[in-house]
DOGUTOR-38481 format. One record per residue (C-alpha): residue number from 1; residue in one letter; chain; x, y, z negated. Coordinates in Angstrom, 3 decimals, always signed. Layout:
# residues N
REC   resi   resn   chain          X          Y          Z
REC    NUM      A       A          X          Y          Z
...
***
This chain:
# residues 312
REC   resi   resn   chain          X          Y          Z
REC      1      M       A    -31.448     -8.408    -40.619
REC      2      S       A    -32.868     -4.791    -39.784
REC      3      M       A    -32.776     -3.370    -36.608
REC      4      L       A    -30.665     -0.458    -38.342
REC      5      R       A    -28.456     -2.844    -39.765
REC      6      R       A    -28.193     -5.202    -36.804
REC      7      V       A    -26.548     -1.701    -34.758
REC      8      C       A    -24.726     -1.040    -37.294
REC      9      L       A    -22.658     -4.266    -36.876
REC     10      L       A    -22.537     -4.142    -33.229
REC     11      A       A    -21.305     -0.552    -33.052
REC     12      G       A    -18.779     -1.705    -35.977
REC     13      S       A    -17.690     -4.514    -33.897
REC     14      A       A    -17.026     -2.312    -30.691
REC     15      A       A    -15.099     -0.762    -32.597
REC     16      L       A    -13.121     -3.040    -34.132
REC     17      A       A    -12.543     -4.278    -30.370
REC     18      L       A    -11.431     -0.424    -29.057
REC     19      A       A     -8.910     -0.139    -32.083
REC     20      C       A     -7.247     -3.458    -31.238
REC     21      A       A     -7.219     -2.977    -27.444
REC     22      A       A     -5.601     +0.056    -28.491
REC     23      C       A     -3.029     -1.083    -30.577
REC     24      A       A     -1.742     -4.028    -27.930
REC     25      P       A     +1.454     -4.925    -28.878
REC     26      K       A     +4.281     -3.490    -26.012
REC     27      V       A     +5.915     -6.167    -24.566
REC     28      E       A     +9.885     -5.584    -26.040
REC     29      L       A    +12.055     -6.058    -23.150
REC     30      P       A    +15.691     -5.839    -22.698
REC     31      R       A    +17.255     -2.613    -21.570
REC     32      F       A    +20.385     -2.172    -19.424
REC     33      D       A    +21.968     +0.894    -19.738
REC     34      D       A    +24.802     -0.588    -17.340
REC     35      V       A    +24.761     -0.003    -13.830
REC     36      L       A    +25.803     -3.366    -12.725
REC     37      A       A    +23.452     -4.989    -15.245
REC     38      N       A    +20.407     -2.499    -14.533
REC     39      K       A    +20.706     -3.639    -10.461
REC     40      S       A    +20.841     -7.175    -11.578
REC     41      A       A    +18.166     -6.929    -13.560
REC     42      F       A    +15.746     -5.306    -10.908
REC     43      Q       A    +17.592     -7.967     -8.281
REC     44      D       A    +16.827    -10.728    -10.450
REC     45      R       A    +12.774     -9.783    -11.236
REC     46      F       A    +11.759     -7.980     -7.954
REC     47      V       A    +14.155     -9.110     -4.995
REC     48      T       A    +16.022    -12.347     -5.207
REC     49      A       A    +12.972    -14.069     -7.756
REC     50      P       A    +12.162    -17.797     -5.822
REC     51      M       A     +8.498    -17.181     -3.838
REC     52      F       A     +6.519    -19.638     -5.056
REC     53      A       A     +3.236    -18.114     -3.557
REC     54      T       A     +2.423    -17.953     +0.511
REC     55      G       A     -0.053    -15.423     +0.563
REC     56      V       A     -2.262    -13.454     -1.810
REC     57      A       A     -5.452    -11.031     -1.682
REC     58      V       A     -5.492     -7.806     -3.245
REC     59      R       A     -8.447     -5.735     -4.386
REC     60      A       A     -8.036     -1.677     -4.979
REC     61      S       A     -9.822     +1.322     -4.823
REC     62      L       A     -7.294     +4.274     -3.119
REC     63      L       A     -7.764     +7.755     -3.766
REC     64      Y       A     -6.756     +9.782     -0.848
REC     65      S       A     -6.291    +13.911     -1.427
REC     66      T       A     -5.350    +16.885     +0.074
REC     67      P       A     -5.515    +20.100     -1.554
REC     68      A       A     -8.945    +20.775     +0.470
REC     69      R       A    -10.646    +17.614     -0.568
REC     70      T       A    -11.012    +14.096     -1.900
REC     71      N       A    -11.960    +10.414     -0.578
REC     72      R       A    -12.234     +7.404     -2.513
REC     73      T       A    -12.459     +4.213     -0.949
REC     74      D       A    -11.913     +0.537     -1.913
REC     75      V       A     -9.614     -1.636     +0.037
REC     76      Q       A     -9.088     -5.420     +0.719
REC     77      I       A     -5.339     -6.727     +1.815
REC     78      F       A     -5.459    -10.690     +2.012
REC     79      G       A     -3.244    -12.998     +4.415
REC     80      D       A     -0.175    -14.765     +4.597
REC     81      Y       A     +2.929    -13.726     +3.538
REC     82      G       A     +4.481    -14.817     +7.395
REC     83      R       A     +1.095    -12.627     +8.393
REC     84      P       A     -1.618    -12.732     +9.789
REC     85      L       A     -2.772    -10.103     +7.110
REC     86      R       A     -6.445     -8.176     +6.769
REC     87      L       A     -7.247     -5.031     +5.485
REC     88      D       A    -10.837     -4.082     +4.855
REC     89      V       A    -11.433     -0.305     +4.124
REC     90      R       A    -15.215     +0.441     +2.160
REC     91      A       A    -16.450     +3.462     +1.724
REC     92      G       A    -17.746     +4.152     -1.817
REC     93      L       A    -21.080     +3.226     -1.196
REC     94      G       A    -19.931     -0.267     +0.931
REC     95      T       A    -19.552     +0.612     +4.030
REC     96      M       A    -17.391     -0.674     +6.068
REC     97      V       A    -15.157     +1.692     +7.450
REC     98      A       A    -12.446     -0.427     +9.206
REC     99      L       A    -10.868     -3.695     +9.631
REC    100      M       A     -7.399     -4.558    +10.584
REC    101      R       A     -5.447     -7.627    +11.451
REC    102      E       A     -1.713     -7.408    +11.551
REC    103      D       A     +0.503    -10.801    +13.121
REC    104      A       A     +3.263    -10.987    +15.138
REC    105      S       A     +1.662     -9.727    +18.290
REC    106      G       A     +1.180     -5.916    +16.239
REC    107      L       A     -1.637     -4.168    +14.966
REC    108      L       A     -5.707     -4.790    +15.797
REC    109      A       A     -8.470     -2.158    +14.089
REC    110      Y       A    -11.536     -1.860    +14.371
REC    111      Y       A    -13.681     +1.174    +13.308
REC    112      P       A    -17.707     -0.369    +12.724
REC    113      G       A    -18.782     +3.717    +12.899
REC    114      K       A    -17.635     +4.317    +16.038
REC    115      K       A    -17.673     +0.787    +17.876
REC    116      A       A    -14.112     +1.463    +18.841
REC    117      V       A    -11.172     -0.946    +18.999
REC    118      Y       A     -7.640     +0.196    +19.039
REC    119      A       A     -4.383     -2.104    +19.452
REC    120      H       A     -0.305     -1.229    +19.184
REC    121      M       A     +2.852     -3.807    +19.650
REC    122      D       A     +4.241     -2.005    +16.822
REC    123      P       A     +2.272     -2.632    +13.398
REC    124      V       A     +3.662     +0.605    +11.753
REC    125      I       A     +3.420     +2.723    +14.087
REC    126      G       A     +0.291     +1.840    +15.270
REC    127      A       A     -0.911     +1.942    +11.307
REC    128      Q       A     +0.977     +5.605    +11.462
REC    129      L       A     -1.157     +6.790    +14.564
REC    130      L       A     -4.518     +5.805    +12.907
REC    131      G       A     -4.072     +7.792    +10.277
REC    132      L       A     -2.828     +5.385     +7.309
REC    133      P       A     -1.496     +7.588     +4.422
REC    134      F       A     +1.070     +4.907     +3.683
REC    135      P       A     +4.972     +4.801     +5.883
REC    136      F       A     +5.613     +0.886     +6.350
REC    137      S       A     +3.364     -2.314     +7.422
REC    138      M       A     +0.502     -4.121     +5.809
REC    139      R       A     +3.211     -6.685     +5.242
REC    140      D       A     +5.296     -4.699     +3.378
REC    141      L       A     +2.646     -2.758     +1.224
REC    142      A       A     +1.377     -6.639     +0.449
REC    143      L       A     +4.785     -7.871     -0.759
REC    144      V       A     +5.631     -4.855     -2.936
REC    145      L       A     +2.284     -4.641     -4.461
REC    146      S       A     +2.973     -8.514     -5.301
REC    147      G       A     +6.261     -6.859     -6.736
REC    148      H       A     +8.212     -8.640     -4.035
REC    149      F       A    +10.464     -5.690     -3.123
REC    150      R       A    +12.948     -7.798     -0.549
REC    151      S       A    +12.069     -6.355     +2.596
REC    152      L       A    +12.073     -2.936     +1.629
REC    153      V       A    +15.342     -3.218     -0.814
REC    154      P       A    +17.377     -5.763     +0.486
REC    155      P       A    +19.479     -7.959     -1.802
REC    156      D       A    +22.542     -7.437     +0.640
REC    157      K       A    +22.207     -3.616     +0.919
REC    158      A       A    +24.726     -1.391     -1.049
REC    159      P       A    +23.722     +1.740     -2.058
REC    160      S       A    +26.114     +5.153     -1.026
REC    161      E       A    +25.257     +6.673     -3.832
REC    162      I       A    +24.282     +5.685     -7.438
REC    163      R       A    +23.757     +8.373    -10.283
REC    164      A       A    +22.471     +8.096    -13.738
REC    165      L       A    +18.687     +9.096    -14.812
REC    166      P       A    +17.869    +11.217    -17.746
REC    167      D       A    +15.347     +9.211    -19.310
REC    168      G       A    +17.165     +5.790    -18.881
REC    169      G       A    +17.931     +3.589    -15.616
REC    170      F       A    +19.443     +4.644    -12.531
REC    171      A       A    +18.862     +5.743     -8.766
REC    172      Y       A    +20.471     +4.122     -5.779
REC    173      S       A    +20.803     +6.396     -2.281
REC    174      Y       A    +20.881     +5.116     +0.800
REC    175      A       A    +22.214     +6.283     +3.987
REC    176      K       A    +20.220     +3.825     +6.331
REC    177      G       A    +16.853     +2.210     +6.548
REC    178      P       A    +12.981     +2.784     +5.594
REC    179      V       A    +13.721     +3.416     +1.878
REC    180      R       A    +16.724     +6.136     +1.201
REC    181      L       A    +16.168     +6.803     -2.389
REC    182      L       A    +15.307     +3.789     -5.046
REC    183      A       A    +15.220     +4.967     -8.934
REC    184      V       A    +14.898     +1.769    -11.973
REC    185      D       A    +14.085     +2.259    -14.947
REC    186      A       A    +15.908     +0.789    -17.774
REC    187      Y       A    +14.268     -2.341    -17.907
REC    188      G       A    +15.366     -2.976    -14.292
REC    189      R       A    +11.585     -1.919    -13.087
REC    190      P       A    +11.029     -0.102    -10.018
REC    191      Q       A    +10.371     +3.777    -11.233
REC    192      R       A    +10.057     +5.728     -7.069
REC    193      L       A    +10.657     +5.228     -3.642
REC    194      E       A    +11.532     +7.814     -1.159
REC    195      G       A    +11.965     +7.656     +2.238
REC    196      E       A    +11.956     +9.584     +5.545
REC    197      L       A     +8.743     +9.790     +7.601
REC    198      S       A     +8.665     +8.982    +10.761
REC    199      P       A     +7.725    +11.280    +13.452
REC    200      Y       A     +4.334     +8.755    +14.230
REC    201      F       A     +3.304     +9.829    +11.180
REC    202      K       A     +1.284    +12.968    +10.443
REC    203      T       A     -0.126    +14.470     +7.240
REC    204      Q       A     -3.455    +15.227     +7.409
REC    205      A       A     -2.220    +18.977     +6.962
REC    206      E       A     -0.159    +18.595    +10.395
REC    207      R       A     -3.314    +16.623    +11.785
REC    208      E       A     -5.032    +20.200    +11.245
REC    209      G       A     -2.636    +22.367    +12.618
REC    210      E       A     -0.077    +22.808    +10.206
REC    211      V       A     +3.782    +22.959    +10.400
REC    212      V       A     +5.630    +21.296     +7.097
REC    213      S       A     +8.390    +23.318     +7.265
REC    214      G       A    +11.740    +21.327     +5.268
REC    215      P       A    +12.689    +17.607     +5.258
REC    216      R       A     +9.852    +15.486     +6.348
REC    217      V       A     +9.839    +12.710     +3.400
REC    218      W       A     +7.486    +10.427     +1.595
REC    219      S       A     +7.975     +9.078     -2.066
REC    220      L       A     +6.008     +5.846     -3.723
REC    221      V       A     +5.623     +6.204     -7.467
REC    222      F       A     +5.157     +2.619    -10.039
REC    223      S       A     +3.129     +2.830    -12.648
REC    224      D       A     +0.903     +1.220    -15.409
REC    225      Y       A     +3.298     -2.623    -15.387
REC    226      P       A     +1.286     -5.174    -17.305
REC    227      E       A     +3.509     -5.522    -20.159
REC    228      D       A     +3.113     -2.275    -21.389
REC    229      D       A     -0.319     -2.858    -22.695
REC    230      G       A     +0.648     -6.479    -24.140
REC    231      D       A     +0.037     -8.089    -21.203
REC    232      P       A     +3.012    -10.956    -19.192
REC    233      P       A     +5.129     -8.727    -16.927
REC    234      G       A     +3.488     -8.502    -13.638
REC    235      P       A     +4.125     -5.772    -10.950
REC    236      A       A     +2.907     -1.609    -11.112
REC    237      T       A     -0.763     -2.084    -10.845
REC    238      V       A     -0.814     +1.780     -9.814
REC    239      L       A     +1.295     +3.039     -6.987
REC    240      T       A     +1.050     +6.785     -6.099
REC    241      L       A     +2.016     +8.473     -2.537
REC    242      N       A     +3.228    +11.361     -2.457
REC    243      L       A     +3.032    +13.238     +0.990
REC    244      P       A     +4.287    +16.876     +2.486
REC    245      K       A     +1.495    +19.767     +2.094
REC    246      G       A     +0.083    +18.247     -1.019
REC    247      E       A     -1.468    +15.429     +0.259
REC    248      S       A     -1.288    +12.089     -2.403
REC    249      A       A     -2.659     +8.746     -2.293
REC    250      V       A     -3.310     +6.745     -4.881
REC    251      L       A     -3.467     +3.005     -5.043
REC    252      R       A     -5.462     +1.424     -8.109
REC    253      V       A     -5.088     -2.410     -8.429
REC    254      K       A     -8.007     -3.831     -9.800
REC    255      A       A     -7.101     -7.797     -8.826
REC    256      L       A     -4.145     -9.525     -7.180
REC    257      D       A     -4.224    -13.290     -6.443
REC    258      E       A     -1.616    -14.740     -4.929
REC    259      R       A     -2.078    -18.376     -2.965
REC    260      G       A     +0.432    -21.564     -2.620
REC    261      L       A     -1.438    -22.470     +0.778
REC    262      P       A     -1.556    -20.993     +3.679
REC    263      W       A     -5.005    -18.480     +4.395
REC    264      P       A     -6.984    -20.654     +7.249
REC    265      L       A     -6.739    -18.846    +10.220
REC    266      K       A    -10.554    -18.195    +10.707
REC    267      S       A    -10.419    -16.204     +7.363
REC    268      L       A     -8.137    -14.145     +8.937
REC    269      S       A     -9.384    -14.173    +12.161
REC    270      L       A    -10.591    -10.328    +13.571
REC    271      V       A    -13.172    -10.323    +16.740
REC    272      P       A    -14.686     -6.654    +17.421
REC    273      P       A    -18.466     -6.949    +18.797
REC    274      S       A    -18.117     -7.257    +23.043
REC    275      D       A    -19.829     -3.758    +23.136
REC    276      S       A    -16.745     -1.894    +21.179
REC    277      R       A    -15.008     +0.638    +23.379
REC    278      F       A    -10.947     -0.752    +23.949
REC    279      M       A     -8.258     +1.523    +23.385
REC    280      A       A     -4.236     +0.309    +23.911
REC    281      L       A     -2.427     +2.976    +21.695
REC    282      D       A     +1.138     +2.155    +23.363
REC    283      R       A     -0.951     +1.723    +26.080
REC    284      Q       A     -0.090     -2.257    +26.792
REC    285      S       A     -1.575     -3.996    +24.274
REC    286      P       A     -4.137     -6.291    +26.163
REC    287      P       A     -8.703     -5.551    +25.113
REC    288      P       A     -9.527     -8.625    +22.796
REC    289      P       A    -11.913    -11.459    +24.661
REC    290      G       A    -14.663    -10.217    +25.303
REC    291      I       A    -14.403     -5.861    +25.937
REC    292      T       A    -14.768     -4.815    +28.950
REC    293      D       A    -15.001     -1.059    +28.063
REC    294      I       A    -11.495     +0.025    +28.287
REC    295      V       A    -10.456     +3.324    +27.596
REC    296      T       A     -6.600     +4.681    +28.671
REC    297      G       A     -4.585     +6.566    +25.729
REC    298      G       A     -3.398     +9.911    +26.400
REC    299      S       A     -1.304    +12.504    +24.484
REC    300      E       A     -2.813    +13.316    +21.116
REC    301      N       A     -4.942    +16.078    +20.749
REC    302      E       A     -5.051    +19.161    +18.423
REC    303      H       A     -6.394    +16.100    +15.500
REC    304      G       A     -3.749    +14.091    +15.645
REC    305      Q       A     -5.684    +11.429    +17.035
REC    306      P       A     -5.439     +9.270    +20.254
REC    307      E       A     -7.175    +11.584    +23.449
REC    308      E       A     -9.248     +9.147    +25.643
REC    309      K       A     -8.494    +10.346    +28.793
REC    310      A       A    -10.387     +8.018    +31.440
REC    311      H       A    -11.826     +4.572    +31.190
REC    312      G       A    -11.076     +1.479    +32.878
***
């Protein structure tokens, strides 16, 4: 067979594969135009469905954008749903940016580039003080990525208002809690969550001195469900967080594996080097064993980061 004929055959095979991929059948999910059936479909699949897994491992890319710049990182979330959970953040070239651990005692974060360790007894407040874009805990994020919404939208949480959406589905409003609005499509799948930002959360614009006028709210949009590409139904693979002042964070899931057995505790440990500097963001959390360079946390500086005042 001539080289030209071989190249033509290979090119034809590649074109056929692409055409087949483009024509992948869409899974026909049942529509729920009635509000009771719609809500029941959402709860049956995303809230009350039995959880056979005890933990998860997620690999994803995170694109954080402001009107002035864009930053891309790779993230790994792994651990047990009941905690502990780990979060590793790497820059585009593989450089480790941050390692974090969330457990019953709170949040522990280590930044290798700064040789700095931070801790807070409340993992949500701690993450927000450190500038993480998502407005809830690492555990909530791991659960939502896996398609489990029970911790954010409990089954016994009654909406204060329900309205039909123009393209099908319904929007459920709540008077209290971290989630104030849940939008569900006609197939019972989450489309959007909305909530109010806590006073501890600072957007990048606020860290640089700007004032956010009007409501300080966040929205999380879910897209790219596997069944839309002909694959078995599963959780959304793209989560887009929208924040005030035109800031956004797009989390694209590359791989997600749920585990039926607990993670070995050694795999979830986080032991910062002994020459690291430690600061308790709540002024109460003890330093990890072996660290003696302790910094006293003060008020936030002009960039919204905890200000280091004195050595202990």
